[in-house]
C-alpha positions in Angstrom: 95.8 -25.3 -21.8 98.2 -22.6 -22.8 95.4 -20.9 -24.7 93.2 -20.8 -21.6 96.0 -19.3 -19.5 96.4 -16.5 -22.1 92.6 -15.9 -22.1 92.7 -15.6 -18.3 95.6 -13.1 -18.5 93.8 -11.1 -21.2 90.6 -11.1 -19.1 92.6 -10.0 -16.1 94.2 -7.2 -18.1 90.8 -6.1 -19.4 89.4 -6.1 -15.8 92.4 -4.1 -14.6 92.0 -1.6 -17.5 88.2 -1.3 -16.8 89.0 -0.8 -13.1 91.4 2.0 -14.0 88.8 3.7 -16.2 86.2 3.4 -13.5 88.6 4.9 -10.9 89.5 7.7 -13.3 85.8 8.3 -14.0 84.9 8.4 -10.3 87.9 10.7 -9.7 86.7 13.1 -12.5 83.1 13.0 -11.3 84.2 13.8 -7.7 86.5 16.5 -8.9 83.6 18.1 -10.8 81.3 17.8 -7.8 84.0 19.4 -5.5 84.6 22.2 -8.0 80.9 23.0 -8.3 80.4 22.8 -4.6 83.5 25.0 -4.0 82.3 27.6 -6.5 78.8 27.6 -4.9 80.2 28.0 -1.4 82.6 30.8 -2.7 79.6 32.5 -4.4 77.5 32.3 -1.2 80.4 33.7 0.8 80.8 36.6 -1.6 77.1 37.3 -1.5 77.1 37.2 2.3 80.1 39.5 2.5 78.5 41.9 0.1 75.3 41.9 2.1 77.2 42.6 5.3 79.1 45.5 3.6 75.8 46.8 2.2 74.3 46.9 5.7 77.3 48.9 6.9 76.9 51.3 4.0 73.2 51.9 4.8 74.1 52.4 8.4 76.7 55.0 7.4 74.1 56.8 5.2 71.7 57.0 8.2 74.6 58.6 10.2 75.1 61.0 7.3 78.6 59.6 6.6 78.0 59.7 2.9 81.6 59.4 1.7 82.1 56.3 3.9 78.8 54.9 2.6 80.0 55.4 -1.0 83.2 53.6 -0.2 81.3 50.7 1.3 78.9 50.4 -1.6 81.9 50.4 -3.9 83.5 47.6 -1.8 80.2 45.6 -1.8 80.3 45.9 -5.6 83.8 44.4 -5.7 82.5 41.4 -3.7 79.3 40.9 -5.8 78.8 42.7 -9.1 75.3 44.1 -8.5 74.4 47.3 -10.3 72.5 48.6 -7.3 75.8 48.9 -5.4 77.3 51.1 -8.1 74.3 53.4 -8.3 74.2 53.7 -4.5 77.9 54.5 -4.4 77.3 57.3 -6.9 74.3 58.7 -5.0 76.3 58.5 -1.7 79.2 60.4 -3.2 76.8 62.9 -4.6 75.4 63.5 -1.1 78.9 63.8 0.2 79.4 66.5 -2.6 82.3 64.5 -4.1 81.0 65.1 -7.6 84.1 63.6 -9.3 83.6 60.2 -7.6 79.8 60.4 -8.0 80.1 60.9 -11.7 82.7 58.2 -12.0 80.4 55.6 -10.4 77.3 56.9 -12.1 79.0 56.8 -15.5 79.8 53.1 -14.9 76.1 52.5 -14.4 75.1 54.7 -17.4 77.3 52.7 -19.7 75.7 49.4 -18.7 73.0 47.7 -20.8 70.3 48.0 -18.1 68.5 51.1 -19.4 66.4 51.4 -16.2 69.4 52.0 -14.0 71.3 53.6 -16.8 68.7 56.4 -17.1 68.6 56.9 -13.3 72.3 57.3 -13.4 72.2 59.7 -16.4 69.5 61.8 -14.7 71.5 62.1 -11.5 74.6 63.0 -13.5 72.6 65.7 -15.3 71.4 67.1 -11.9 75.0 67.2 -10.6 76.0 69.1 -13.7 73.0 71.4 -13.3 74.0 72.1 -9.7 77.5 73.0 -10.9 76.0 75.4 -13.6 77.3 73.2 -16.4 74.4 73.7 -18.8 76.0 72.1 -21.8 76.7 68.8 -20.0 73.3 68.9 -18.3 71.5 69.2 -21.6 73.7 66.4 -23.2 72.9 64.0 -20.3 69.1 64.8 -20.4 69.0 64.4 -24.2 70.7 60.9 -23.9 67.7 59.9 -21.7 65.1 61.4 -24.1 66.7 59.8 -27.1 67.0 56.3 -25.5 64.6 53.4 -25.8 63.6 53.2 -22.2 60.8 55.4 -20.8 62.3 55.5 -17.4 63.0 59.1 -16.3 62.0 60.4 -19.7 59.2 62.6 -18.3 61.6 64.1 -15.6 64.3 64.6 -18.3 61.8 66.4 -20.6 60.7 68.6 -17.7 64.2 69.5 -16.6 65.3 70.0 -20.2 62.4 72.4 -20.8 63.5 74.4 -17.7 67.2 74.5 -18.6 66.8 75.4 -22.3 67.1 79.1 -23.0 64.9 78.9 -26.2 61.2 79.4 -25.3 60.0 77.5 -28.3 62.2 74.5 -27.4 60.9 74.7 -23.8 57.4 74.7 -25.1 58.1 71.7 -27.3 59.5 69.7 -24.4 56.6 70.6 -22.1 54.1 69.6 -24.8 55.9 66.3 -25.5 55.9 65.5 -21.8 52.1 66.3 -21.5 51.3 64.3 -24.6 53.6 61.3 -24.2 53.3 60.9 -20.4 49.7 61.9 -19.5 49.8 60.0 -16.2 53.2 61.4 -15.0 53.4 63.4 -11.9 55.3 66.0 -14.0 52.3 66.8 -16.2 50.7 69.4 -13.8 53.9 71.3 -13.2 54.6 71.1 -17.0 51.1 72.6 -17.7 51.8 75.4 -15.2 55.2 76.2 -16.8 53.6 76.0 -20.3 51.0 78.5 -19.3 53.7 80.9 -18.1 55.5 80.6 -21.4 52.2 81.4 -23.3 51.8 84.7 -21.4 
């Protein structure tokens, strides 16, 4: 009889231990579900906030408040790390003629792994330097595009590099490279015209 009472106590203890494990398991499961749900809701909120700020930024651009638009795109980027917000901030500051801020934001894009946006940013940086008569930096930025893997903006970079270069032979080389490597580019016809001028 004593043996059976001990068995009942042991079984009771095992049931209580299993109950505790089950409660702990349910608690952990619910915690994970709440954590994932919370993160998802937070992410949606950040996305929504960024979209709202982006809308305000485009509105500011339409009103030609370019500096304000740049600030808003930068703020949208802080909410949601989208590369398009950075490049738009850089372009907006450029339109506001705040070249220091424009280059700051465009350099952030240029240093990212996305070569499509990176080349767009590098080209805009080159055009800012060109506008400020900084030929050395213009050429450096354009050559970064030309020497990169992506073909995005390569045709435009070759065309601008040919125009900026003082050496006629180098200009000729860049125009010819543009014509040969990018035969369907909209830059081919202007390159042919410029090449013809160089030949005469």
